[in-house]
C-alpha positions in Angstrom: 0.0 0.0 0.0 1.4 3.4 -0.9 1.0 5.9 1.9 1.8 9.5 1.9 2.9 10.7 5.4 2.4 14.2 6.8 4.7 14.2 9.8 3.9 16.2 12.9 6.8 15.8 15.4 6.3 16.5 19.1 9.5 16.4 21.3 9.7 16.6 25.0 13.0 16.2 27.0 11.2 14.7 29.9 9.3 12.1 27.7 12.5 11.2 25.9 14.3 10.4 29.1 11.4 8.4 30.4 10.7 6.8 27.1 7.3 8.4 26.8 7.8 10.9 24.0 5.0 10.7 21.4 5.2 11.5 17.7 2.0 11.6 15.7 1.6 11.8 12.0 -1.3 11.9 9.5 -0.9 9.4 6.6 -3.0 9.7 3.4 -3.3 7.1 0.7 -3.4 8.3 -2.9 -7.0 8.6 -3.8 -8.8 5.6 -5.2 -11.4 6.2 -7.9 -14.7 4.4 -7.6 -16.9 4.8 -10.7 -20.7 4.8 -10.3 -22.8 4.5 -13.4 -26.0 6.5 -14.0 -28.6 6.1 -16.8 -30.8 8.3 -18.9 -34.0 9.4 -17.2 -37.0 7.2 -17.9 -38.5 8.1 -21.2 -35.3 9.6 -22.7 -33.0 7.5 -24.9 -29.6 9.2 -24.1 -28.1 11.2 -21.3 -28.2 14.9 -22.1 -26.1 17.5 -20.3 -29.3 19.5 -20.0 -31.0 16.7 -18.0 -29.3 16.9 -14.7 -27.6 19.3 -12.2 -24.4 18.2 -10.5 -22.6 19.5 -7.4 -19.5 18.2 -5.7 -19.4 17.2 -2.1 -16.5 16.5 0.3 -17.5 14.2 3.2 -15.4 12.4 5.9 -16.6 8.9 6.9 -15.0 8.2 10.3 -13.8 4.7 11.0 -12.0 5.4 14.4 -13.4 5.1 17.9 -14.0 8.3 19.9 -10.8 9.2 21.9 -12.8 9.2 25.1 -13.1 5.4 24.7 -9.3 5.2 24.9 -9.1 6.7 28.4 -8.5 10.3 27.6 -9.7 12.4 30.5 -7.5 15.5 30.2 -8.9 17.0 27.0 -8.8 20.7 27.5 -12.3 22.1 26.4 -10.7 25.5 25.6 -8.1 24.0 23.2 -7.9 26.2 20.1 -4.3 26.2 19.0 -1.7 23.4 18.6 2.0 23.4 18.2 1.8 21.7 14.8 -0.9 21.2 12.2 -1.8 19.8 8.8 -4.6 20.5 6.4 -6.0 19.4 3.1 -7.6 22.2 1.1 -9.4 21.8 -2.2 -9.1 24.2 -5.1 -12.2 24.1 -7.3 -12.4 25.7 -10.7 -14.7 25.8 -13.7 -13.1 27.9 -16.4 -16.3 27.9 -18.5 -18.2 29.6 -15.7 -15.3 31.6 -14.4 -15.8 29.9 -11.0 -13.0 29.5 -8.5 -13.4 28.4 -4.9 -11.6 26.7 -2.0 -12.8 24.4 0.7 -11.4 22.4 3.5 -11.1 18.6 3.4 -9.7 18.4 7.0 -7.7 20.1 9.6 -5.5 18.2 12.1 -3.8 19.9 15.0 -1.7 18.4 17.8 0.3 19.2 20.8 2.4 17.3 23.4 0.4 14.5 25.0 -1.8 11.6 23.9 -5.0 13.5 24.1 -4.0 17.0 22.9 -5.1 16.9 19.3 -7.9 18.2 17.1 -9.3 16.7 13.9 -12.0 18.5 11.9 -13.5 17.1 8.7 -17.0 18.4 8.0 -19.2 17.8 5.1 -18.6 20.5 2.5 -20.4 21.5 -0.7 -17.6 22.3 -3.1 -19.8 23.8 -5.8 -23.4 25.1 -6.1 -25.7 23.1 -8.4 -24.4 23.4 -11.9 -26.1 22.1 -15.0 -24.4 18.8 -16.1 -23.2 20.1 -19.4 -21.2 22.8 -17.6 -20.6 20.9 -14.5 -18.5 18.2 -16.3 -15.9 20.9 -16.8 -15.4 21.4 -13.0 -11.9 20.3 -11.8 -10.7 19.8 -8.3 -7.1 20.2 -7.0 -6.2 19.1 -3.5 -3.4 20.8 -1.6 -1.8 19.2 1.5 -0.2 21.6 3.9 1.9 20.8 7.0 3.4 23.1 9.6 5.8 21.9 12.4 5.7 24.9 14.8 2.5 26.8 14.1 4.5 29.1 11.9 1.9 29.0 9.1 -1.2 29.1 11.4 -3.2 26.7 9.3 -6.1 27.1 11.7 -6.6 30.6 10.5 -6.1 29.6 6.9 -8.8 26.9 7.2 -11.0 29.4 9.0 -10.8 31.8 6.0 -11.5 29.0 3.6 -14.5 27.8 5.6 -15.9 31.3 5.7 -15.7 31.5 2.0 -17.5 28.2 1.4 -20.1 28.8 4.2 -22.9 29.6 1.7 -22.4 26.4 -0.2 -22.8 24.4 3.0 -26.3 25.9 3.5 -27.7 25.0 0.0 -30.1 22.3 -0.6 -33.5 21.5 -2.1 -36.3 22.6 0.3 -34.4 25.5 1.9 -33.3 27.4 -1.2 -31.0 26.3 -3.8 -27.8 27.8 -5.2 -27.6 27.4 -8.9 -24.9 28.6 -11.2 -24.7 29.4 -14.9 -23.0 31.8 -17.3 -24.6 34.8 -15.6 -24.1 33.8 -12.0 -22.1 37.0 -11.2 -22.9 36.8 -7.5 -21.1 33.5 -7.3 -18.0 34.8 -9.1 -17.9 37.9 -6.9 -18.2 35.7 -3.8 -15.4 33.4 -4.9 -13.1 36.4 -5.7 -13.7 38.1 -2.4 -13.4 35.0 -0.3 -10.2 33.6 -1.7 -7.7 33.0 1.1 -4.3 34.6 1.2 -1.5 32.7 -0.5 0.6 30.4 1.7 3.9 32.0 2.6 7.1 30.2 1.9 8.8 28.8 5.1 11.4 26.2 5.9 9.1 25.0 8.7 6.2 23.8 6.6 5.7 21.7 3.5 3.0 21.4 0.8 2.1 19.4 -2.2 -0.7 19.7 -4.8 -2.4 17.2 -7.0 -5.5 17.1 -9.3 -8.5 14.7 -9.1 -9.9 13.2 -12.3 -13.1 14.7 -13.7 -16.0 13.9 -11.4 -18.5 13.2 -14.2 -18.5 11.9 -17.8 -21.3 10.8 -20.1 -21.9 9.8 -23.7 -25.0 8.3 -25.2 -26.7 6.0 -22.8 -23.7 5.7 -20.5 -22.8 8.1 -17.6 -20.2 7.8 -14.9 -19.9 9.6 -11.5 -16.3 9.3 -10.2 -16.0 9.1 -6.4 -12.5 9.9 -5.2 -11.7 8.2 -1.8 -8.7 9.1 0.4 -7.9 6.7 3.3 -6.7 8.8 6.3 -4.5 7.2 8.9 -3.1 8.4 12.2 0.4 7.0 12.9 1.7 7.2 16.5 5.4 6.6 17.2 7.4 6.6 20.4 5.7 6.7 23.8 6.1 3.6 25.8 7.5 1.8 22.8 10.0 4.3 21.2 10.9 1.8 18.5 7.4 0.9 17.4 4.4 2.6 15.7 0.7 2.4 16.0 -1.3 2.9 12.7 -5.0 3.6 13.0 -7.5 4.2 10.2 -9.2 7.5 11.1 -11.6 7.2 8.2 -12.2 7.9 4.5 -12.3 11.4 2.9 -14.6 11.3 -0.1 -15.1 13.7 -2.9 -18.1 12.8 -5.0 -20.6 14.3 -7.4 -24.4 14.3 -6.7 -26.9 14.7 -9.5 -30.5 15.8 -9.5 -32.9 16.3 -12.4 -34.7 19.3 -10.9 -34.2 22.0 -8.3 -37.7 23.6 -8.4 -40.0 20.5 -8.8 -41.0 17.4 -6.9 -40.2 14.0 -8.4 -42.5 11.2 -9.4 -41.8 7.6 -8.3 -39.7 6.9 -11.5 -37.5 10.0 -10.8 -39.0 12.3 -13.5 -39.8 15.9 -12.4 -43.5 16.5 -11.9 -44.6 20.0 -13.0 -48.4 19.5 -12.5 -50.6 21.4 -10.2 -48.5 24.6 -10.0 -49.0 28.2 -11.0 -46.7 31.0 -12.2 -46.9 32.6 -8.8 -45.7 29.4 -7.1 -42.8 29.2 -9.6 -41.8 32.8 -9.0 -41.7 32.2 -5.2 -39.2 29.4 -5.5 -36.3 30.2 -3.0 -32.8 30.7 -4.4 -29.7 31.2 -2.3 -27.4 34.2 -3.1 -24.5 35.8 -1.4 -26.8 38.5 -0.1 -29.3 35.9 1.3 -32.3 34.1 0.1 -34.2 35.6 -2.8 -37.0 34.3 -5.0 -36.7 33.1 -8.6 -38.6 36.1 -9.8 -36.1 38.4 -8.0 -33.2 36.5 -9.4 -34.4 37.1 -12.9 -35.3 40.7 -12.3 -31.9 41.4 -10.8 -30.1 39.6 -13.6 -27.9 41.8 -15.8 -28.7 39.6 -18.8 -29.0 41.6 -22.0 -32.2 39.6 -22.9 -34.0 40.3 -19.6 -37.7 39.6 -20.2 -40.8 41.5 -19.1 -42.4 39.2 -16.6 -45.9 40.7 -16.9 -46.4 41.4 -20.6 -49.8 42.1 -22.3 -51.1 38.5 -21.9 -53.6 39.1 -24.8 -50.9 40.1 -27.2 -49.5 36.9 -28.8 -46.4 38.5 -30.3 -45.4 40.2 -27.0 -45.9 37.0 -25.0 -43.9 34.9 -27.5 -41.1 37.5 -27.5 -40.8 37.6 -23.7 -41.1 33.8 -23.6 -38.0 33.6 -25.8 -36.1 36.1 -23.5 -37.2 34.2 -20.4 -35.9 31.0 -21.9 -32.5 32.5 -22.6 -32.2 34.0 -19.2 -33.1 30.8 -17.3 -30.7 28.8 -19.4 -27.8 31.3 -18.8 -28.6 31.4 -15.1 -27.9 27.7 -15.0 -31.4 26.1 -15.0 -31.9 22.8 -16.8 -34.5 21.9 -19.3 -37.0 20.6 -16.8 -37.0 23.7 -14.6 -36.9 26.0 -17.6 -39.8 24.4 -19.3 -41.9 24.3 -16.1 -41.5 28.0 -15.7 -42.2 28.7 -19.4 -45.3 26.5 -19.3 -46.9 28.5 -16.5 -45.7 31.8 -18.0 -47.5 30.9 -21.2 -50.5 29.6 -19.4 -51.5 33.2 -18.8 -52.1 33.6 -22.5 -55.3 32.5 -24.3 -53.5 31.4 -27.5 -51.4 29.0 -25.5 -54.5 27.4 -24.1 -56.0 27.2 -27.6 -52.9 25.7 -29.1 -52.9 23.0 -26.4 -56.6 22.1 -26.9 -57.4 18.6 -25.9 -58.0 16.1 -28.7 -61.6 15.6 -27.5 -62.4 19.3 -27.7 -60.6 19.5 -31.1 -62.9 16.9 -32.5 -66.0 18.8 -31.4 -68.2 20.0 -34.3 -68.5 23.5 -32.7 -64.8 24.2 -33.6 -64.6 24.8 -37.3 -61.6 23.6 -39.3 -60.4 27.2 -39.9 -60.6 28.0 -36.2 -58.6 24.9 -35.4 -56.0 25.9 -38.0 -55.7 29.3 -36.4 -55.1 27.6 -33.0 -52.3 25.5 -34.5 -50.7 28.4 -36.3 -49.9 30.1 -32.9 -47.6 27.5 -31.5 -45.0 29.8 -30.0 -42.4 28.5 -32.4 -40.1 31.5 -31.8 -39.7 30.4 -28.2 -40.3 26.6 -28.0 -38.7 23.9 -30.0 -40.0 20.4 -30.5 -37.9 19.1 -27.6 -39.4 21.6 -25.3 -42.9 20.2 -25.9 -41.5 16.7 -25.3 -40.0 17.8 -22.0 -43.3 19.4 -20.9 -45.2 16.2 -21.7 -42.7 14.1 -19.8 -43.4 16.2 -16.7 -47.2 15.5 -16.9 -48.2 18.8 -18.5 -51.0 18.8 -21.1 -49.4 20.2 -24.3 -49.7 19.4 -28.0 -46.6 18.5 -29.8 -46.4 18.4 -33.6 -47.3 14.7 -33.5 -50.4 15.5 -31.5 -51.5 18.1 -34.0 -50.9 15.7 -36.9 -53.0 13.1 -35.1 -55.8 15.7 -34.6 -55.6 16.7 -38.2 -55.9 13.0 -39.3 -58.8 12.4 -37.0 -60.6 15.5 -38.2 -60.0 14.5 -41.8 -61.5 11.0 -41.1 -64.4 12.6 -39.4 -65.0 15.0 -42.3 -64.7 12.1 -44.7 -67.4 10.3 -42.7 -69.8 13.2 -43.6 -68.6 13.5 -47.2 -71.4 11.3 -48.8 -74.1 13.3 -47.1 -72.5 16.6 -47.9 -72.2 15.5 -51.6 -75.9 14.6 -51.8 -76.8 17.8 -49.9 -74.9 20.0 -52.4 -76.6 18.5 -55.4 -80.0 18.6 -53.9 -79.7 22.2 -52.7 -78.4 23.2 -56.1 -81.5 21.7 -57.7 -83.8 23.4 -55.3 -82.3 26.8 -56.1 -83.1 26.4 -59.8 -86.2 28.6 -60.6 -87.1 26.6 -63.8 -89.1 23.5 -63.0 -88.2 21.7 -66.3 -84.4 22.2 -65.6 -85.0 21.3 -62.0 -86.5 18.0 -63.2 -83.6 17.2 -65.5 -81.1 17.9 -62.7 -83.2 15.9 -60.3 -83.5 12.7 -62.4 -80.0 11.3 -61.9 -80.1 12.1 -58.2 -83.1 9.9 -57.5 -83.7 6.1 -57.3 -85.9 3.5 -55.6 -85.6 -0.2 -55.5 -89.2 -0.6 -56.7 -89.3 1.9 -59.6 -85.7 2.5 -60.5 -83.8 5.7 -61.4 -85.6 9.0 -61.5 -88.1 8.1 -58.8 -88.2 8.7 -55.1 -90.4 7.8 -52.1 -92.2 11.0 -50.9 -93.6 11.3 -47.4 -95.4 14.1 -45.7 -95.1 14.7 -41.9 -95.4 18.5 -42.2 -99.2 18.6 -42.1 -101.9 19.5 -44.6 -100.3 22.3 -46.8 -101.8 21.1 -50.1 -99.1 18.7 -51.2 -101.6 16.6 -53.2 -102.6 19.8 -55.1 -98.9 20.5 -56.0 -98.7 17.0 -57.4 -101.7 17.5 -59.6 -100.5 18.7 -63.0 -103.6 20.7 -63.6 -103.0 22.8 -60.5 -101.6 26.3 -60.9 -98.1 26.9 -59.8 -97.3 29.2 -57.0 -96.8 32.9 -57.9 -93.4 33.3 -59.6 -90.5 34.8 -57.7 -89.8 38.3 -59.0 -87.0 38.3 -61.5 -87.0 34.5 -62.0 -87.7 32.9 -65.4 -91.3 31.9 -66.2 -92.0 28.4 -64.6 -93.0 25.5 -66.8 -95.3 22.7 -65.9 -93.6 19.3 -65.6 -95.6 16.3 -66.9 -95.9 13.5 -64.3 -95.2 9.9 -65.1 -98.7 9.0 -63.8 -101.7 10.7 -62.5 -101.3 12.2 -59.0 -103.3 10.5 -56.2 -105.9 12.3 -54.3 -104.4 11.4 -50.9 -100.8 10.6 -49.9 -100.8 7.6 -47.5 -98.7 7.7 -44.3 -96.0 5.4 -45.7 -95.7 7.8 -48.7 -95.8 7.3 -52.5 -93.3 6.9 -55.2 -93.2 9.8 -57.5 -91.1 10.9 -60.5 -88.4 13.6 -60.8 -90.9 15.7 -62.7 -93.5 15.5 -60.0 -90.9 16.3 -57.3 -89.7 19.3 -59.3 -93.3 20.5 -59.5 -93.7 20.2 -55.7 -90.5 22.1 -54.9 -91.3 24.8 -57.5 -94.8 25.2 -56.2 -93.6 25.6 -52.6 -91.8 28.8 -53.6 -88.7 28.1 -51.4 -86.9 31.2 -50.2 -83.9 30.2 -48.0 -82.2 26.9 -47.3 -80.0 25.9 -44.4 -77.1 23.5 -44.7 -77.8 19.8 -44.0 -76.9 17.8 -40.9 -77.4 14.2 -39.9 -80.8 13.5 -38.5 -80.7 13.2 -34.7 -81.4 9.5 -34.5 -78.6 8.9 -37.1 -75.8 10.6 -35.1 -73.2 8.2 -33.8 -74.1 5.4 -36.2 -71.4 3.7 -38.3 -73.0 4.9 -41.5 -75.1 8.1 -41.4 -77.4 8.1 -44.5 -80.2 10.4 -43.4 -79.8 14.2 -43.6 -82.1 17.0 -42.7 -82.2 20.8 -43.5 -84.6 23.7 -43.0 -86.3 25.9 -45.6 -88.3 29.1 -45.5 -90.9 30.1 -48.1 -91.9 33.3 -50.0 -95.2 35.1 -49.4 -98.0 33.2 -51.1 -96.5 29.8 -50.7 -98.9 27.0 -49.7 -96.7 26.3 -46.8 -96.4 29.5 -44.7 -93.0 30.1 -43.2 -91.4 26.8 -44.1 -90.3 23.6 -42.5 -87.7 20.8 -42.7 -86.8 18.4 -45.5 -85.4 15.0 -44.6 -83.6 12.9 -47.2 -82.4 9.3 -47.1 -79.7 8.2 -49.5 -77.5 5.3 -50.5 -74.9 5.0 -53.2 -74.9 8.7 -53.7 -78.6 8.8 -54.7 -81.7 9.9 -52.8 -84.2 7.1 -52.0 -86.7 9.0 -49.8 -87.7 12.6 -49.2 -90.0 13.5 -46.3 -91.4 16.9 -45.3 -91.0 17.4 -41.5 -91.8 19.8 -38.8 -88.6 21.4 -37.3 -89.4 19.8 -34.0 -89.7 16.3 -35.5 -87.4 13.7 -33.8 -86.2 16.4 -31.5 -84.4 18.2 -34.3 -84.9 21.6 -32.8 -83.4 20.6 -29.4 -80.5 18.9 -31.2 -79.7 22.2 -32.9 -79.5 23.9 -29.5 -77.4 21.1 -27.9 -75.0 20.8 -30.9 -75.0 24.0 -32.9 -72.6 22.5 -35.4 -72.2 19.0 -36.7 -70.8 17.6 -39.8 -69.5 21.1 -40.8 -73.1 22.5 -40.7 -74.0 25.3 -38.3 -77.6 26.6 -38.4 -78.1 30.0 -36.8 -80.9 30.0 -34.1 -82.3 33.1 -35.9 -83.0 30.9 -38.9 -85.0 28.5 -36.7 -87.1 31.4 -35.3 -88.4 32.2 -38.8 -90.2 28.9 -38.8 -92.2 29.6 -35.6 
């Protein structure tokens, strides 16, 4: 075993003569490196330097018994200064962040006598939390100092170092965190002001310096945390056996990195940060340690000297202003040292104040609602805050349990909407053809257009089953070829009488009758239709695998045999109409269905249109 000795010699003439002189030394093994692997966070394929924070810790694991157990009863409680001393001091540097600091590994002081010694090795935080991509550049030197006659006063040197690193010892999640990035000027200032004085040259002391290997490394799916372990021994020589020595393991001094995926958020059971159930105000109140005391995250950002400092209370109704300040906030948070989880949690709740952000992240269920028209949905998608958030930002937000729509979500919404619209396509195609026919003021042309649109299994093409549930408005009269047509619409061509395929019946039975395209054209022309609504699935058809019954409303001109108007129901198959029924607007709860679902199948009927029929 290779052991480095730091000798602290204590001589006493009386003890030499009696054979009781004691010489105590500290012996330190060269550090052994213990690698500890770490993996990508669940849901992520590789380790990203933006995933974690890292900080370095020095901790002494004592292996020795308390000196009181060895019969020491003369320990002076006022002991504060020994004849000789030794210390291990770390020099911590991160050139990328312009960070330099020093901290104590241990202080050992001794004087004449078995029990007159002092050993201090407290847990020390060598760095604040640093994002992993920057933290991997942190290097640690360790410097060993010894002094034979208190010429150097290592106790004071250690005291100065401890004062400088006192803030780091106080940091931790739950009581305020110290985070460091490119714009952590307070940390740089603290390090420069607290740097201890250089050790003076003297023949009565010795020193040596070495560097530890990098504490962290990562690539792809593999990450390593290197723990450096010093075994610290106490070697006692002389005393009752001047020619022997007693070596005791005092303990192990460890320098190790600690990683954490978030400083501002709680963790789920699988170790992923959980950003749910928060608000912007709660995020702003997150405690942050600084050299001037504890401040809030909001104050940290407001006091930052970053050139892109954002406005934290923009006009929330102005999309461009919110997007611009989102971008600035993102840059500031990153340069202050926050990782992607904490950054995106803050950005999410910042944007949540804006209505466009809520619209962009509409749920798939709401996006499929008929009330939201395709153009409106496209407007929602267009305002996706692309100048602030990248695709990866949305993925991070989703991993933290936040409801957001990534591009893949919007693609899925688009595909679902397209399938839904295709579902209504057959009905809409028949609707367009039928309404186009009804708007033709010439009965003869109307009949010619109507013929290829109609068919029945019993009578073939050009025929349709006609039913009347609208009441007695003279439908039989309209079917009678000798009956006069309704007064012509001003400005329309003169109507012509269509010849029926057979004589019209006197009464239409409840199940309806099959009529020709000519007869149907005469009915529609005689009704003197004024306005037509769009068509929507009949209420009882909604939700079926194949909707083949549509219904639309119509109003009539003055003098029409049907005052005000009504509804027309049409049943179709294979792109052709098989049945047409005149209905009341309230038939099959159609009117209530309009109120419950103002838009369906791309058809929205204004309530004012319905009022014209009452």
